[in-house]
C-alpha angles and dihedrals in degrees: 000000000000126000136164121238128178108251114183112298094341138042126263128206113232111209128181113218118211133331096280091051090051092053091050092045093240115156132178120224119212120183119230123195115275121245092254091058094047092050092045092049090047092055092046090053091045091051093050092049092048092050092050093048098051109085121228114254134205100255134172107290092011136111123289092219090083097055087102088060089058089051093056094040092053091041088232146135119256132206130178124220116193117213127182097260103018145014127241119212109199116200115192119193126204092249091060099261112146119200120187121195115194115210131195121228085254089062101254125131107240098171145013132193133185139190132173149094093298131043114258122247096265093183088063096041097044096039111179090001091064091082091053090049094048092047091051091050093050091053091057116085132207136038116311135182094201133042107225127171122175116178128161091275109007122067120180125174119178127167143144147110137240110329094355116078126154141160148138141223132194143163116237092205093057100047107123117243111277092020121111128199089255091081091067100083 
């Protein structure tokens, strides 16, 4: 015979063990996890699975090894152009969007640019810098045609209109020697 009784903050299962125990009224209490613990554990597991399922992306300030992930995530074609002080990975989507990721000789992404009929996924391209970009935009008031943020290190310029969006972002601190911000276009 199983029944549920409230036992402190959680529930306990009351279980009669054997015929002689039932006659004597002996029951065994076994604690089961409380609802709070089950829900918490569920969300921890869900968070771990979500983190494992989301692929790494080549983001501003990140590693160049994951540029191929951007290619597959955007369902696009990729070409690589080698320059003297940096490398440009060009990712072209079927809808005409072109994303360029500028990589230092050390393998770090120092700049990204985009142009196309739809605005690029800035949260993916800017990575951890997206929060700084969004906060800077919120602090600016008034109507604006372009989203421009210029901090001591981070520079983001994004503008456009229907079917014609473009922009760029770069980190001043990561520009290779002999390279100016004008190459990020």
